[in-house]
C-alpha positions, 0 to 999 in steps of 0.5 A, spaced: 376 599 900 374 606 903 370 610 898 373 617 897 369 624 894 372 630 891 372 636 896 367 641 896 372 646 894 373 642 888 366 642 886 365 649 887 369 651 881 365 647 876 360 651 872 354 654 874 350 648 872 353 643 877 352 649 882 345 648 881 345 641 882 348 642 889 342 646 891 338 641 888 341 636 892 340 640 898 332 641 896 331 634 895 334 632 902 329 637 905 323 635 901 324 628 904 325 631 911 319 635 911 315 629 908 317 624 913 316 629 919 309 630 916 308 622 915 310 621 922 305 626 924 299 623 920 301 616 923 300 619 930 293 622 928 291 615 925 291 617 918 296 612 916 296 605 919 300 599 918 307 599 918 311 605 917 318 606 917 322 613 916 328 615 912 329 621 917 337 622 918 338 618 912 337 623 906 344 624 904 345 617 903 338 616 899 339 623 895 346 622 893 345 615 890 339 616 887 341 623 884 347 618 880 342 614 877 339 615 870 332 615 868 332 608 864 335 605 870 331 600 875 331 601 882 329 596 887 328 598 894 326 595 901 321 597 906 324 604 908 323 607 901 319 613 902 325 618 901 327 613 895 321 614 891 321 622 892 328 622 890 326 618 884 321 624 882 314 620 884 309 625 886 308 627 893 301 627 893 301 620 890 305 617 895 302 620 901 295 618 898 298 611 898 300 612 905 293 613 907 291 607 903 287 611 898 285 609 891 289 615 888 296 612 891 302 610 887 300 603 888 292 604 888 291 604 895 294 596 895 301 597 897 301 602 903 308 605 906 312 599 904 310 597 897 310 604 893 311 603 886 312 607 879 313 603 873 314 609 868 319 611 873 322 604 873 321 605 881 320 597 881 317 597 888 319 597 896 319 590 898 317 588 905 320 581 906 327 582 908 332 581 902 326 578 898 327 583 892 334 582 891 333 576 886 328 580 883 333 585 882 338 580 879 333 578 874 332 585 872 339 586 871 340 579 867 334 581 862 338 587 861 344 583 859 340 579 855 337 584 851 344 588 851 341 594 854 345 600 857 341 600 863 343 598 870 340 596 876 340 599 883 338 595 889 337 598 896 337 594 902 339 594 910 345 591 913 340 586 916 339 583 909 346 581 908 345 576 913 339 573 909 341 567 904 338 571 898 343 576 899 349 571 898 345 567 892 344 574 889 351 576 889 354 570 887 349 570 880 351 577 879 358 576 879 358 570 876 354 573 870 357 580 870 351 583 871 349 591 871 347 591 878 350 595 884 348 593 891 347 599 896 347 597 903 344 603 907 347 601 914 344 605 919 347 601 925 341 597 928 337 591 925 331 593 928 333 594 935 340 590 935 346 593 934 349 590 927 355 588 931 351 583 935 348 580 928 353 580 923 360 576 924 362 581 919 360 588 921 363 592 915 358 590 910 362 592 904 367 586 905 362 581 904 362 582 897 369 580 897 367 572 898 364 573 891 370 577 888 366 583 888 368 590 888 366 593 895 366 600 898 364 603 905 362 610 904 360 616 909 352 616 908 351 622 911 355 626 906 351 626 900 357 628 895 361 622 897 355 618 896 354 621 889 361 620 887 361 613 889 355 611 886 357 614 879 363 610 879 359 604 881 355 605 875 360 606 870 363 599 873 357 596 872 356 599 865 362 599 862 366 594 865 360 589 866 362 588 873 357 589 879 359 592 886 357 593 893 356 600 896 356 600 904 353 607 906 354 608 913 348 613 916 344 613 922 336 613 922 334 619 927 328 616 929 326 608 931 326 602 927 318 604 925 314 610 928 312 606 934 319 604 936 321 609 942 328 607 940 330 606 948 336 601 946 341 607 944 343 612 948 342 619 948 350 621 947 350 616 941 344 620 938 347 627 939 353 625 936 349 623 930 345 629 930 351 633 930 352 630 923 345 631 920 346 630 913 342 636 911 345 641 916 352 640 914 351 640 907 347 647 908 353 649 912 358 647 906 354 650 901 353 657 904 360 657 906 362 656 899 357 662 897 352 657 893 346 657 898 343 663 901 338 664 907 333 667 902 333 661 898 333 656 904 327 660 907 324 660 900 325 652 900 322 651 906 316 655 904 315 652 898 316 645 900 312 646 906 306 648 902 308 642 897 307 637 903 301 640 906 298 639 899 300 632 899 296 631 905 290 635 903 290 631 897 290 624 901 285 627 905 280 628 900 281 622 896 277 616 896 278 609 899 278 604 893 272 601 891 270 594 894 268 592 887 275 593 885 278 588 890 280 583 885 283 588 880 291 588 879 292 581 881 295 578 875 298 582 869 294 581 862 290 585 857 290 592 859 295 591 864 290 588 869 
């Protein structure tokens, strides 16, 4: 089943609060883009080490889906999760500090790029093991069902994770026990440097849910509104019908698999074709045409976000590294949360 969304003409007729939401979606995508560009710069300047994967090009899929979630809902993400953390409202300063490995980071400098975490916002972390977080997310959904709660779980994964055994085990249990969870597959076309059609016998990832009688949709991940609409419907299905589902958001990463990947496995023509569908620029054009976004706002947003990102870097630079004496802190949960 292919998901659909309301046209902008329909949405533009909604009351002012919804018009403001549309502008907020634009600004949030812009924050992710500018933050990620700065992260790339900081990595090349050796301020950030280890693995680092960017969301540049995937902002529509991230913001569209994250904006549909409630404050009480739980989020589990993979290792390409900077944008998800920003969309959830984590402080850019804390995220940047974590990337720098500083004690003021959201994971106290222990996690780095792939392990952002904020329990207060129910952002339950990025996970480096491909598909390793899916059973944990299902466990959270099972806890909600056991407590008869009203929350839902959204777990994000790349198309490569759908070939892992944990993916199939998780879908099977979720459907069998009718858990309040949605599996959001961000299909960015490549599993590292290999096209998805060469690694998956079923390239259309949403179809894999059919094996377990699970509702699935393929959505244009470059269209923030289409993604939001499909995610809202999936959440209603999870809460009201006690029925999990799988969403495949078809998008594209404009950079390589990681910041050190030159992405020579794709053609310039392919890249240009996707760049022409830039989720921020296309959404900006639609909002401007509808009279919902002005050049003054765009300029002000660029300045404000630029300053916000600069402050995040300055904060990370000034923050201390974790004290070696705290090496064994946070290994186990006990009294005082340590």
